mmCIF file of the N, C-alpha and C atoms, coordinates in Angstrom:
data_MODEL
# 
_entry.id   MODEL 
# 
loop_
_atom_site.group_PDB 
_atom_site.id 
_atom_site.type_symbol 
_atom_site.label_atom_id 
_atom_site.label_alt_id 
_atom_site.label_comp_id 
_atom_site.label_asym_id 
_atom_site.label_entity_id 
_atom_site.label_seq_id 
_atom_site.pdbx_PDB_ins_code 
_atom_site.Cartn_x 
_atom_site.Cartn_y 
_atom_site.Cartn_z 
_atom_site.occupancy 
_atom_site.B_iso_or_equiv 
_atom_site.pdbx_formal_charge 
_atom_site.auth_seq_id 
_atom_site.auth_comp_id 
_atom_site.auth_asym_id 
_atom_site.auth_atom_id 
_atom_site.pdbx_PDB_model_num 
ATOM 1   N N  . MET A 1 1  ? -69.583 74.003 -117.864 1.00 0.00 ? 1  MET A N  1 
ATOM 2   C CA . MET A 1 1  ? -68.149 73.979 -117.702 1.00 0.00 ? 1  MET A CA 1 
ATOM 3   C C  . MET A 1 1  ? -67.756 72.688 -116.996 1.00 0.00 ? 1  MET A C  1 
ATOM 4   N N  . ALA A 1 2  ? -66.920 71.936 -117.602 1.00 0.00 ? 2  ALA A N  1 
ATOM 5   C CA . ALA A 1 2  ? -66.553 70.611 -117.107 1.00 0.00 ? 2  ALA A CA 1 
ATOM 6   C C  . ALA A 1 2  ? -65.729 70.664 -115.819 1.00 0.00 ? 2  ALA A C  1 
ATOM 7   N N  . ASP A 1 3  ? -64.979 71.756 -115.596 1.00 0.00 ? 3  ASP A N  1 
ATOM 8   C CA . ASP A 1 3  ? -64.119 71.834 -114.419 1.00 0.00 ? 3  ASP A CA 1 
ATOM 9   C C  . ASP A 1 3  ? -64.864 72.218 -113.144 1.00 0.00 ? 3  ASP A C  1 
ATOM 10  N N  . GLU A 1 4  ? -66.092 72.702 -113.262 1.00 0.00 ? 4  GLU A N  1 
ATOM 11  C CA . GLU A 1 4  ? -66.846 73.118 -112.086 1.00 0.00 ? 4  GLU A CA 1 
ATOM 12  C C  . GLU A 1 4  ? -67.637 71.944 -111.523 1.00 0.00 ? 4  GLU A C  1 
ATOM 13  N N  . PRO A 1 5  ? -67.645 71.784 -110.186 1.00 0.00 ? 5  PRO A N  1 
ATOM 14  C CA . PRO A 1 5  ? -68.423 70.681 -109.604 1.00 0.00 ? 5  PRO A CA 1 
ATOM 15  C C  . PRO A 1 5  ? -69.915 70.928 -109.791 1.00 0.00 ? 5  PRO A C  1 
ATOM 16  N N  . SER A 1 6  ? -70.640 69.869 -109.974 1.00 0.00 ? 6  SER A N  1 
ATOM 17  C CA . SER A 1 6  ? -72.085 70.000 -110.133 1.00 0.00 ? 6  SER A CA 1 
ATOM 18  C C  . SER A 1 6  ? -72.732 70.217 -108.775 1.00 0.00 ? 6  SER A C  1 
ATOM 19  N N  . ASN A 1 7  ? -73.965 70.662 -108.782 1.00 0.00 ? 7  ASN A N  1 
ATOM 20  C CA . ASN A 1 7  ? -74.705 70.816 -107.532 1.00 0.00 ? 7  ASN A CA 1 
ATOM 21  C C  . ASN A 1 7  ? -74.818 69.486 -106.803 1.00 0.00 ? 7  ASN A C  1 
ATOM 22  N N  . ASP A 1 8  ? -74.980 68.393 -107.551 1.00 0.00 ? 8  ASP A N  1 
ATOM 23  C CA . ASP A 1 8  ? -75.087 67.072 -106.928 1.00 0.00 ? 8  ASP A CA 1 
ATOM 24  C C  . ASP A 1 8  ? -73.798 66.705 -106.195 1.00 0.00 ? 8  ASP A C  1 
ATOM 25  N N  . LEU A 1 9  ? -72.664 66.981 -106.804 1.00 0.00 ? 9  LEU A N  1 
ATOM 26  C CA . LEU A 1 9  ? -71.383 66.682 -106.155 1.00 0.00 ? 9  LEU A CA 1 
ATOM 27  C C  . LEU A 1 9  ? -71.199 67.527 -104.901 1.00 0.00 ? 9  LEU A C  1 
ATOM 28  N N  . LEU A 1 10 ? -71.547 68.791 -104.997 1.00 0.00 ? 10 LEU A N  1 
ATOM 29  C CA . LEU A 1 10 ? -71.433 69.672 -103.843 1.00 0.00 ? 10 LEU A CA 1 
ATOM 30  C C  . LEU A 1 10 ? -72.363 69.213 -102.726 1.00 0.00 ? 10 LEU A C  1 
ATOM 31  N N  . ARG A 1 11 ? -73.593 68.871 -103.065 1.00 0.00 ? 11 ARG A N  1 
ATOM 32  C CA . ARG A 1 11 ? -74.553 68.391 -102.063 1.00 0.00 ? 11 ARG A CA 1 
ATOM 33  C C  . ARG A 1 11 ? -74.040 67.113 -101.406 1.00 0.00 ? 11 ARG A C  1 
ATOM 34  N N  . ASP A 1 12 ? -73.532 66.177 -102.218 1.00 0.00 ? 12 ASP A N  1 
ATOM 35  C CA . ASP A 1 12 ? -73.013 64.921 -101.671 1.00 0.00 ? 12 ASP A CA 1 
ATOM 36  C C  . ASP A 1 12 ? -71.838 65.170 -100.732 1.00 0.00 ? 12 ASP A C  1 
ATOM 37  N N  . TRP A 1 13 ? -70.957 66.089 -101.121 1.00 0.00 ? 13 TRP A N  1 
ATOM 38  C CA . TRP A 1 13 ? -69.813 66.406 -100.271 1.00 0.00 ? 13 TRP A CA 1 
ATOM 39  C C  . TRP A 1 13 ? -70.282 67.028 -98.961  1.00 0.00 ? 13 TRP A C  1 
ATOM 40  N N  . LEU A 1 14 ? -71.199 67.995 -99.034  1.00 0.00 ? 14 LEU A N  1 
ATOM 41  C CA . LEU A 1 14 ? -71.705 68.627 -97.820  1.00 0.00 ? 14 LEU A CA 1 
ATOM 42  C C  . LEU A 1 14 ? -72.364 67.613 -96.899  1.00 0.00 ? 14 LEU A C  1 
ATOM 43  N N  . GLN A 1 15 ? -73.111 66.673 -97.459  1.00 0.00 ? 15 GLN A N  1 
ATOM 44  C CA . GLN A 1 15 ? -73.767 65.662 -96.634  1.00 0.00 ? 15 GLN A CA 1 
ATOM 45  C C  . GLN A 1 15 ? -72.757 64.715 -96.004  1.00 0.00 ? 15 GLN A C  1 
ATOM 46  N N  . SER A 1 16 ? -71.631 64.481 -96.684  1.00 0.00 ? 16 SER A N  1 
ATOM 47  C CA . SER A 1 16 ? -70.605 63.625 -96.087  1.00 0.00 ? 16 SER A CA 1 
ATOM 48  C C  . SER A 1 16 ? -69.910 64.338 -94.932  1.00 0.00 ? 16 SER A C  1 
ATOM 49  N N  . VAL A 1 17 ? -69.783 65.651 -95.034  1.00 0.00 ? 17 VAL A N  1 
ATOM 50  C CA . VAL A 1 17 ? -69.167 66.457 -93.985  1.00 0.00 ? 17 VAL A CA 1 
ATOM 51  C C  . VAL A 1 17 ? -70.170 66.747 -92.877  1.00 0.00 ? 17 VAL A C  1 
ATOM 52  N N  . ASP A 1 18 ? -71.415 66.965 -93.266  1.00 0.00 ? 18 ASP A N  1 
ATOM 53  C CA . ASP A 1 18 ? -72.464 67.378 -92.333  1.00 0.00 ? 18 ASP A CA 1 
ATOM 54  C C  . ASP A 1 18 ? -73.769 66.710 -92.736  1.00 0.00 ? 18 ASP A C  1 
ATOM 55  N N  . PRO A 1 19 ? -74.285 65.781 -91.928  1.00 0.00 ? 19 PRO A N  1 
ATOM 56  C CA . PRO A 1 19 ? -75.513 65.066 -92.286  1.00 0.00 ? 19 PRO A CA 1 
ATOM 57  C C  . PRO A 1 19 ? -76.706 65.971 -92.550  1.00 0.00 ? 19 PRO A C  1 
ATOM 58  N N  . LEU A 1 20 ? -76.685 67.194 -92.052  1.00 0.00 ? 20 LEU A N  1 
ATOM 59  C CA . LEU A 1 20 ? -77.782 68.121 -92.321  1.00 0.00 ? 20 LEU A CA 1 
ATOM 60  C C  . LEU A 1 20 ? -77.603 68.837 -93.648  1.00 0.00 ? 20 LEU A C  1 
ATOM 61  N N  . GLY A 1 21 ? -76.657 68.368 -94.454  1.00 0.00 ? 21 GLY A N  1 
ATOM 62  C CA . GLY A 1 21 ? -76.496 68.920 -95.793  1.00 0.00 ? 21 GLY A CA 1 
ATOM 63  C C  . GLY A 1 21 ? -75.851 70.289 -95.843  1.00 0.00 ? 21 GLY A C  1 
ATOM 64  N N  . GLY A 1 22 ? -75.023 70.598 -94.887  1.00 0.00 ? 22 GLY A N  1 
ATOM 65  C CA . GLY A 1 22 ? -74.310 71.864 -94.902  1.00 0.00 ? 22 GLY A CA 1 
ATOM 66  C C  . GLY A 1 22 ? -74.890 72.925 -93.987  1.00 0.00 ? 22 GLY A C  1 
ATOM 67  N N  . PHE A 1 23 ? -76.020 72.663 -93.375  1.00 0.00 ? 23 PHE A N  1 
ATOM 68  C CA . PHE A 1 23 ? -76.628 73.673 -92.520  1.00 0.00 ? 23 PHE A CA 1 
ATOM 69  C C  . PHE A 1 23 ? -75.796 73.956 -91.281  1.00 0.00 ? 23 PHE A C  1 
ATOM 70  N N  . GLU A 1 24 ? -75.171 72.942 -90.710  1.00 0.00 ? 24 GLU A N  1 
ATOM 71  C CA . GLU A 1 24 ? -74.302 73.174 -89.549  1.00 0.00 ? 24 GLU A CA 1 
ATOM 72  C C  . GLU A 1 24 ? -73.144 74.082 -89.956  1.00 0.00 ? 24 GLU A C  1 
ATOM 73  N N  . LEU A 1 25 ? -72.521 73.768 -91.085  1.00 0.00 ? 25 LEU A N  1 
ATOM 74  C CA . LEU A 1 25 ? -71.416 74.578 -91.583  1.00 0.00 ? 25 LEU A CA 1 
ATOM 75  C C  . LEU A 1 25 ? -71.897 75.986 -91.910  1.00 0.00 ? 25 LEU A C  1 
ATOM 76  N N  . LEU A 1 26 ? -73.024 76.091 -92.567  1.00 0.00 ? 26 LEU A N  1 
ATOM 77  C CA . LEU A 1 26 ? -73.592 77.389 -92.924  1.00 0.00 ? 26 LEU A CA 1 
ATOM 78  C C  . LEU A 1 26 ? -73.844 78.234 -91.686  1.00 0.00 ? 26 LEU A C  1 
ATOM 79  N N  . THR A 1 27 ? -74.410 77.645 -90.659  1.00 0.00 ? 27 THR A N  1 
ATOM 80  C CA . THR A 1 27 ? -74.722 78.422 -89.462  1.00 0.00 ? 27 THR A CA 1 
ATOM 81  C C  . THR A 1 27 ? -73.467 78.813 -88.686  1.00 0.00 ? 27 THR A C  1 
ATOM 82  N N  . GLU A 1 28 ? -72.392 78.051 -88.829  1.00 0.00 ? 28 GLU A N  1 
ATOM 83  C CA . GLU A 1 28 ? -71.125 78.451 -88.219  1.00 0.00 ? 28 GLU A CA 1 
ATOM 84  C C  . GLU A 1 28 ? -70.536 79.639 -88.960  1.00 0.00 ? 28 GLU A C  1 
ATOM 85  N N  . LEU A 1 29 ? -70.671 79.632 -90.287  1.00 0.00 ? 29 LEU A N  1 
ATOM 86  C CA . LEU A 1 29 ? -70.125 80.717 -91.097  1.00 0.00 ? 29 LEU A CA 1 
ATOM 87  C C  . LEU A 1 29 ? -70.969 81.985 -91.004  1.00 0.00 ? 29 LEU A C  1 
ATOM 88  N N  . LEU A 1 30 ? -72.254 81.839 -90.749  1.00 0.00 ? 30 LEU A N  1 
ATOM 89  C CA . LEU A 1 30 ? -73.182 82.970 -90.664  1.00 0.00 ? 30 LEU A CA 1 
ATOM 90  C C  . LEU A 1 30 ? -73.926 82.918 -89.325  1.00 0.00 ? 30 LEU A C  1 
ATOM 91  N N  . PRO A 1 31 ? -73.245 83.243 -88.229  1.00 0.00 ? 31 PRO A N  1 
ATOM 92  C CA . PRO A 1 31 ? -73.848 83.048 -86.908  1.00 0.00 ? 31 PRO A CA 1 
ATOM 93  C C  . PRO A 1 31 ? -75.094 83.888 -86.645  1.00 0.00 ? 31 PRO A C  1 
ATOM 94  N N  . ASP A 1 32 ? -75.293 84.969 -87.379  1.00 0.00 ? 32 ASP A N  1 
ATOM 95  C CA . ASP A 1 32 ? -76.475 85.805 -87.164  1.00 0.00 ? 32 ASP A CA 1 
ATOM 96  C C  . ASP A 1 32 ? -77.645 85.418 -88.055  1.00 0.00 ? 32 ASP A C  1 
ATOM 97  N N  . ALA A 1 33 ? -77.448 84.431 -88.929  1.00 0.00 ? 33 ALA A N  1 
ATOM 98  C CA . ALA A 1 33 ? -78.532 83.988 -89.816  1.00 0.00 ? 33 ALA A CA 1 
ATOM 99  C C  . ALA A 1 33 ? -79.506 83.114 -89.031  1.00 0.00 ? 33 ALA A C  1 
ATOM 100 N N  . GLY A 1 34 ? -80.777 83.379 -89.190  1.00 0.00 ? 34 GLY A N  1 
ATOM 101 C CA . GLY A 1 34 ? -81.806 82.572 -88.528  1.00 0.00 ? 34 GLY A CA 1 
ATOM 102 C C  . GLY A 1 34 ? -82.137 81.365 -89.377  1.00 0.00 ? 34 GLY A C  1 
ATOM 103 N N  . VAL A 1 35 ? -81.479 80.241 -89.097  1.00 0.00 ? 35 VAL A N  1 
ATOM 104 C CA . VAL A 1 35 ? -81.647 79.034 -89.906  1.00 0.00 ? 35 VAL A CA 1 
ATOM 105 C C  . VAL A 1 35 ? -82.246 77.932 -89.049  1.00 0.00 ? 35 VAL A C  1 
ATOM 106 N N  . PHE A 1 36 ? -83.291 77.302 -89.572  1.00 0.00 ? 36 PHE A N  1 
ATOM 107 C CA . PHE A 1 36 ? -83.797 76.091 -88.941  1.00 0.00 ? 36 PHE A CA 1 
ATOM 108 C C  . PHE A 1 36 ? -84.165 75.106 -90.032  1.00 0.00 ? 36 PHE A C  1 
ATOM 109 N N  . VAL A 1 37 ? -84.093 73.827 -89.683  1.00 0.00 ? 37 VAL A N  1 
ATOM 110 C CA . VAL A 1 37 ? -84.329 72.746 -90.641  1.00 0.00 ? 37 VAL A CA 1 
ATOM 111 C C  . VAL A 1 37 ? -85.417 71.850 -90.082  1.00 0.00 ? 37 VAL A C  1 
ATOM 112 N N  . VAL A 1 38 ? -86.361 71.467 -90.956  1.00 0.00 ? 38 VAL A N  1 
ATOM 113 C CA . VAL A 1 38 ? -87.404 70.515 -90.567  1.00 0.00 ? 38 VAL A CA 1 
ATOM 114 C C  . VAL A 1 38 ? -87.265 69.265 -91.424  1.00 0.00 ? 38 VAL A C  1 
ATOM 115 N N  . ASN A 1 39 ? -87.654 68.119 -90.866  1.00 0.00 ? 39 ASN A N  1 
ATOM 116 C CA . ASN A 1 39 ? -87.598 66.871 -91.626  1.00 0.00 ? 39 ASN A CA 1 
ATOM 117 C C  . ASN A 1 39 ? -88.929 66.635 -92.337  1.00 0.00 ? 39 ASN A C  1 
ATOM 118 N N  . SER A 1 40 ? -89.056 65.492 -92.970  1.00 0.00 ? 40 SER A N  1 
ATOM 119 C CA . SER A 1 40 ? -90.259 65.196 -93.756  1.00 0.00 ? 40 SER A CA 1 
ATOM 120 C C  . SER A 1 40 ? -91.515 65.100 -92.896  1.00 0.00 ? 40 SER A C  1 
ATOM 121 N N  . GLU A 1 41 ? -91.348 64.856 -91.598  1.00 0.00 ? 41 GLU A N  1 
ATOM 122 C CA . GLU A 1 41 ? -92.496 64.823 -90.682  1.00 0.00 ? 41 GLU A CA 1 
ATOM 123 C C  . GLU A 1 41 ? -92.763 66.199 -90.065  1.00 0.00 ? 41 GLU A C  1 
ATOM 124 N N  . ARG A 1 42 ? -92.044 67.204 -90.537  1.00 0.00 ? 42 ARG A N  1 
ATOM 125 C CA . ARG A 1 42 ? -92.160 68.592 -90.084  1.00 0.00 ? 42 ARG A CA 1 
ATOM 126 C C  . ARG A 1 42 ? -91.718 68.804 -88.637  1.00 0.00 ? 42 ARG A C  1 
ATOM 127 N N  . HIS A 1 43 ? -90.800 67.960 -88.179  1.00 0.00 ? 43 HIS A N  1 
ATOM 128 C CA . HIS A 1 43 ? -90.173 68.172 -86.871  1.00 0.00 ? 43 HIS A CA 1 
ATOM 129 C C  . HIS A 1 43 ? -88.922 69.022 -87.083  1.00 0.00 ? 43 HIS A C  1 
ATOM 130 N N  . ILE A 1 44 ? -88.687 69.947 -86.195  1.00 0.00 ? 44 ILE A N  1 
ATOM 131 C CA . ILE A 1 44 ? -87.483 70.768 -86.274  1.00 0.00 ? 44 ILE A CA 1 
ATOM 132 C C  . ILE A 1 44 ? -86.294 69.906 -85.866  1.00 0.00 ? 44 ILE A C  1 
ATOM 133 N N  . ILE A 1 45 ? -85.298 69.822 -86.757  1.00 0.00 ? 45 ILE A N  1 
ATOM 134 C CA . ILE A 1 45 ? -84.115 69.007 -86.472  1.00 0.00 ? 45 ILE A CA 1 
ATOM 135 C C  . ILE A 1 45 ? -82.854 69.847 -86.297  1.00 0.00 ? 45 ILE A C  1 
ATOM 136 N N  . HIS A 1 46 ? -82.921 71.121 -86.659  1.00 0.00 ? 46 HIS A N  1 
ATOM 137 C CA . HIS A 1 46 ? -81.779 72.019 -86.449  1.00 0.00 ? 46 HIS A CA 1 
ATOM 138 C C  . HIS A 1 46 ? -82.308 73.419 -86.194  1.00 0.00 ? 46 HIS A C  1 
ATOM 139 N N  . TRP A 1 47 ? -81.677 74.109 -85.249  1.00 0.00 ? 47 TRP A N  1 
ATOM 140 C CA . TRP A 1 47 ? -82.068 75.467 -84.876  1.00 0.00 ? 47 TRP A CA 1 
ATOM 141 C C  . TRP A 1 47 ? -80.783 76.233 -84.597  1.00 0.00 ? 47 TRP A C  1 
ATOM 142 N N  . SER A 1 48 ? -80.505 77.253 -85.378  1.00 0.00 ? 48 SER A N  1 
ATOM 143 C CA . SER A 1 48 ? -79.233 77.970 -85.249  1.00 0.00 ? 48 SER A CA 1 
ATOM 144 C C  . SER A 1 48 ? -79.254 78.996 -84.124  1.00 0.00 ? 48 SER A C  1 
ATOM 145 N N  . GLN A 1 49 ? -78.060 79.460 -83.762  1.00 0.00 ? 49 GLN A N  1 
ATOM 146 C CA . GLN A 1 49 ? -77.952 80.530 -82.769  1.00 0.00 ? 49 GLN A CA 1 
ATOM 147 C C  . GLN A 1 49 ? -78.644 81.787 -83.272  1.00 0.00 ? 49 GLN A C  1 
ATOM 148 N N  . GLY A 1 50 ? -78.539 82.020 -84.577  1.00 0.00 ? 50 GLY A N  1 
ATOM 149 C CA . GLY A 1 50 ? -79.223 83.177 -85.157  1.00 0.00 ? 50 GLY A CA 1 
ATOM 150 C C  . GLY A 1 50 ? -80.728 83.076 -85.001  1.00 0.00 ? 50 GLY A C  1 
ATOM 151 N N  . ALA A 1 51 ? -81.276 81.875 -85.175  1.00 0.00 ? 51 ALA A N  1 
ATOM 152 C CA . ALA A 1 51 ? -82.718 81.676 -84.978  1.00 0.00 ? 51 ALA A CA 1 
ATOM 153 C C  . ALA A 1 51 ? -83.083 81.943 -83.524  1.00 0.00 ? 51 ALA A C  1 
ATOM 154 N N  . GLU A 1 52 ? -82.211 81.536 -82.604  1.00 0.00 ? 52 GLU A N  1 
ATOM 155 C CA . GLU A 1 52 ? -82.453 81.822 -81.188  1.00 0.00 ? 52 GLU A CA 1 
ATOM 156 C C  . GLU A 1 52 ? -82.540 83.327 -80.957  1.00 0.00 ? 52 GLU A C  1 
ATOM 157 N N  . LYS A 1 53 ? -81.577 84.064 -81.524  1.00 0.00 ? 53 LYS A N  1 
ATOM 158 C CA . LYS A 1 53 ? -81.539 85.517 -81.334  1.00 0.00 ? 53 LYS A CA 1 
ATOM 159 C C  . LYS A 1 53 ? -82.745 86.198 -81.983  1.00 0.00 ? 53 LYS A C  1 
ATOM 160 N N  . ILE A 1 54 ? -83.073 85.794 -83.193  1.00 0.00 ? 54 ILE A N  1 
ATOM 161 C CA . ILE A 1 54 ? -84.141 86.451 -83.946  1.00 0.00 ? 54 ILE A CA 1 
ATOM 162 C C  . ILE A 1 54 ? -85.525 86.099 -83.407  1.00 0.00 ? 54 ILE A C  1 
ATOM 163 N N  . LEU A 1 55 ? -85.750 84.818 -83.138  1.00 0.00 ? 55 LEU A N  1 
ATOM 164 C CA . LEU A 1 55 ? -87.090 84.354 -82.778  1.00 0.00 ? 55 LEU A CA 1 
ATOM 165 C C  . LEU A 1 55 ? -87.317 84.206 -81.275  1.00 0.00 ? 55 LEU A C  1 
ATOM 166 N N  . GLY A 1 56 ? -86.225 84.187 -80.507  1.00 0.00 ? 56 GLY A N  1 
ATOM 167 C CA . GLY A 1 56 ? -86.358 84.174 -79.057  1.00 0.00 ? 56 GLY A CA 1 
ATOM 168 C C  . GLY A 1 56 ? -86.599 82.818 -78.414  1.00 0.00 ? 56 GLY A C  1 
ATOM 169 N N  . PHE A 1 57 ? -86.461 81.745 -79.178  1.00 0.00 ? 57 PHE A N  1 
ATOM 170 C CA . PHE A 1 57 ? -86.626 80.399 -78.620  1.00 0.00 ? 57 PHE A CA 1 
ATOM 171 C C  . PHE A 1 57 ? -85.272 79.706 -78.601  1.00 0.00 ? 57 PHE A C  1 
ATOM 172 N N  . ARG A 1 58 ? -84.952 79.049 -77.496  1.00 0.00 ? 58 ARG A N  1 
ATOM 173 C CA . ARG A 1 58 ? -83.705 78.289 -77.398  1.00 0.00 ? 58 ARG A CA 1 
ATOM 174 C C  . ARG A 1 58 ? -83.817 76.993 -78.190  1.00 0.00 ? 58 ARG A C  1 
ATOM 175 N N  . ARG A 1 59 ? -82.665 76.495 -78.624  1.00 0.00 ? 59 ARG A N  1 
ATOM 176 C CA . ARG A 1 59 ? -82.596 75.246 -79.387  1.00 0.00 ? 59 ARG A CA 1 
ATOM 177 C C  . ARG A 1 59 ? -83.286 74.105 -78.650  1.00 0.00 ? 59 ARG A C  1 
ATOM 178 N N  . ASP A 1 60 ? -83.025 73.983 -77.344  1.00 0.00 ? 60 ASP A N  1 
ATOM 179 C CA . ASP A 1 60 ? -83.613 72.873 -76.581  1.00 0.00 ? 60 ASP A CA 1 
ATOM 180 C C  . ASP A 1 60 ? -85.131 72.987 -76.436  1.00 0.00 ? 60 ASP A C  1 
ATOM 181 N N  . GLU A 1 61 ? -85.689 74.161 -76.704  1.00 0.00 ? 61 GLU A N  1 
ATOM 182 C CA . GLU A 1 61 ? -87.140 74.342 -76.646  1.00 0.00 ? 61 GLU A CA 1 
ATOM 183 C C  . GLU A 1 61 ? -87.840 73.909 -77.930  1.00 0.00 ? 61 GLU A C  1 
ATOM 184 N N  . VAL A 1 62 ? -87.123 73.923 -79.051  1.00 0.00 ? 62 VAL A N  1 
ATOM 185 C CA . VAL A 1 62 ? -87.799 73.709 -80.338  1.00 0.00 ? 62 VAL A CA 1 
ATOM 186 C C  . VAL A 1 62 ? -87.394 72.451 -81.092  1.00 0.00 ? 62 VAL A C  1 
ATOM 187 N N  . VAL A 1 63 ? -86.157 71.987 -80.926  1.00 0.00 ? 63 VAL A N  1 
ATOM 188 C CA . VAL A 1 63 ? -85.725 70.796 -81.671  1.00 0.00 ? 63 VAL A CA 1 
ATOM 189 C C  . VAL A 1 63 ? -86.597 69.610 -81.266  1.00 0.00 ? 63 VAL A C  1 
ATOM 190 N N  . GLY A 1 64 ? -87.152 68.946 -82.264  1.00 0.00 ? 64 GLY A N  1 
ATOM 191 C CA . GLY A 1 64 ? -88.048 67.821 -82.045  1.00 0.00 ? 64 GLY A CA 1 
ATOM 192 C C  . GLY A 1 64 ? -89.518 68.202 -82.084  1.00 0.00 ? 64 GLY A C  1 
ATOM 193 N N  . GLU A 1 65 ? -89.799 69.495 -82.038  1.00 0.00 ? 65 GLU A N  1 
ATOM 194 C CA . GLU A 1 65 ? -91.186 69.968 -82.060  1.00 0.00 ? 65 GLU A CA 1 
ATOM 195 C C  . GLU A 1 65 ? -91.673 70.153 -83.494  1.00 0.00 ? 65 GLU A C  1 
ATOM 196 N N  . HIS A 1 66 ? -92.981 70.330 -83.644  1.00 0.00 ? 66 HIS A N  1 
ATOM 197 C CA . HIS A 1 66 ? -93.595 70.612 -84.955  1.00 0.00 ? 66 HIS A CA 1 
ATOM 198 C C  . HIS A 1 66 ? -93.532 72.093 -85.208  1.00 0.00 ? 66 HIS A C  1 
# 
């Protein structure tokens, strides 16, 4: 369907709004979701409030770790 945005357009838009590709926005919309993001070196770069609640580790304890 020509009127629907492609996944690439949506991804590009999310990255322009949020460098983590929408994860910040996603975790705001779903505060109980346990979301964390790792980079190519397997360092944790994002840790949601839901992940804190579910896994019991604070953001400052895990961001930057393997």
